[in-house]
N, C-alpha and C positions, 0 to 999 in steps of 0.2 A: 337727362336720363341718369340712372343710378350709376352707370359706369363712368360717365363724365364727372359727376359729382365726386366719386371716389378718387379719381385721378387728380382733380383740382385740390382735394383735401390732402392727398399725399404730397403734391408739390409744395403746398404751403407749410406742411409739417417739416419737410426737408429744409426749406428755406429758414424756418425758425430755429432749426438745429444748427445750421451753419452760422447764423447770426450769433447764437449763443456762444458758439466755440470761439468765434472772432472776437467777441466782447471780452471773454475771459482772458485773452492773451494780449489786449491792448496795453495794459498798464502792469506794473510789478517789476520785481527783480528776479534774476536767476542767480543760482549759487555762484559766487565769485565775482559777481558785477560790483564795480566801485559804487559805494553810496556817497553822494555828494556831501562835503563837509566844509563848513566855513569856520573861521576863528576871528576874534578881534580882542584887543587888549584895553586895559583901563588902568590909568595912573595919574596922579596929581589932579584928580577930578575930571580928566579928559578921557575920551573913548576914541579909538581909531575906527576906521571903516572896516566892514567885513572883507575878509580876504580868503581865497581858496586854500584849503589844506591839500597839499600835493597827494596825488593818488597813492604813491608809495607810503605815505604817512597816514592815510585815512582808512576807513573801514572797507572791508569787502563783504558783501552780503553772504551771511551763513559761515563765514570763515573766521575761526579764532586765531588771533595773532597779537603780538606785542612789538611796538616799534618806538623809535625816538621821535617825539614831536618837536619841531623847531619852535623856540620861543624868541621873538624879537625883543630882547632886553638889553642890548649893549649900550643903549643911551640912557637907561634908567638907573639912577643912584641906588645903591644897595639898601640905603636907609629908607627909601620910599616903598610904599606898599604896591605891589603889582598883581593885577588880576587878569584872568583869562575867561572868555566865554566861547562855548562851541555850539554849533548848529548843524543839524543833520536832515537829509532827505528834503532838500529844498525848503529849509526852515520850518518843517513841519514839527520838529523837536528842537528845543533850545534849552541849554543847561543854565543853571544859576551862575553867577559870577564866582569863579574859582580862584581862590588866593594862591598865586604862584609863590610870592614871597612876602611875608608880613612886614619886613623891614625891622623886625625885632628878634630874628633868630629862627623862625619857622619857615621851612622851605618845602614846597611840593615835591614829593618823591616819585609818586606814581598815580595815574588816573585809570581806574578800571571802568570801562564803558560797557554796560550790560544791555543788550538789545533783546526784546521780546518780540517774536515774530510767528506768523503762521502762513503757510502757502508762500506767496511772493510779496507780503506786505509786512511793514514794520508797525507794531502796535504801541510800543513803549521803549523809552531810552532812560536808563538810570546811571548815575555816576557815583562810584565809590573812591574816596580820596585817601591817600596815605602820606603823611608828612614826617619829615625828619627835623630834629631840633639840634642845631649846631651854631650857636650864636656867632662864634669867632669866624666860622667859614661863611655863614650867611651874610655877614656884614662886609665881606670882601667884594661880592658881586652876585647878582641874580643869576640863576641858571639859564643857560642858552638852550638847553633841551630838557624834556621831561619824559619819562617812560609812560606810554599810553597803551593800555591792553584792551582789546576788543573781545567780548565774549558774547556768544549768541545762544538764546534759550528758545527753543521751539514749543509753542503752545499745542496741546494735545487735542484741543477742541476742533471741530469740523470747520473747515475754511468757509467763511461767510460768503464770498463770491460764488463758490461752487453751489452752495445751497440756493442762492438767488437765481443762479442760472437754471437749476433744476426746476424751481418754482415757475420761472418764466416759461420754459419749454413745455412743462406740464400744463400750465394754463392755456397756452396756445393749442396743445393737443385736445383738451377738453372743449375749447371754444369751437374747434374744427368739428369734433364729433357733434356738437350741438347744431352747427350749421348743416352738416350732412343729414342729421335726423329730420331737421325741418324741411330740407329739400326733398327728401324722400317721402315725407308725409304729404307735402304739397303735390308731388307727382302722383300719389295715390288718389287724392281728391279729384285731380284732373282727369286721370285715365280710367278710374273705376267707379268711384262713388256717384259721380255725375251721371253715368250711363244707367244707373240703376233707378234714377228718379223717373216715375211714370210718365211725366210730361215729355220727356225726351225719348222714351222708349217707344211710344206710340204716336206717330206723327198726326193721326186723325184727332187726337184729343187736343192738339194745339189749335185746331180751327174753331172759329166761333160758331156757336150752335144757333141756327135761325129757327125760331118758333113760328 
């Protein structure tokens, strides 16, 4: 019946809306959430394994801050080149090899990490490096810490996930409308149109005529 079809359509529409809401909250960050960050070193042609950056030294989603990043450099001679690589958000974004100390006087002074994001997703990570040149100081030892500043830039464009969720729910709604229209049309054929056919209206006409 028409009432039953409308009830079923309403239930399906509500289920689709709930599903879309749940889907939009499965992944992503909230402001202040720690963003997973790894680091590794390179010197004398060798690379260390990835290791976790401590939460206190790593980035927080949507929060600008500057901290001192620990550099494991105590066993590296000052005249050897020392490099650092950083990785973010479960290795979705990885930096180039960053020279911490060139071994010839240049030392890394600060790393500016610029995150571009929208909604709860990170879209891009860029690094801006600042060096200081003091050959006498640099040849004594590599730095054990370096200043790292995290800066967040929010994109103004509409969040992609919200747009997809809207299209998903709208598509379900239009599909349900089409199903309801077909069901109502079928009901009309069954209950009304068939009764207007002469053969079914007059039972005598269905009997075979004997000449």
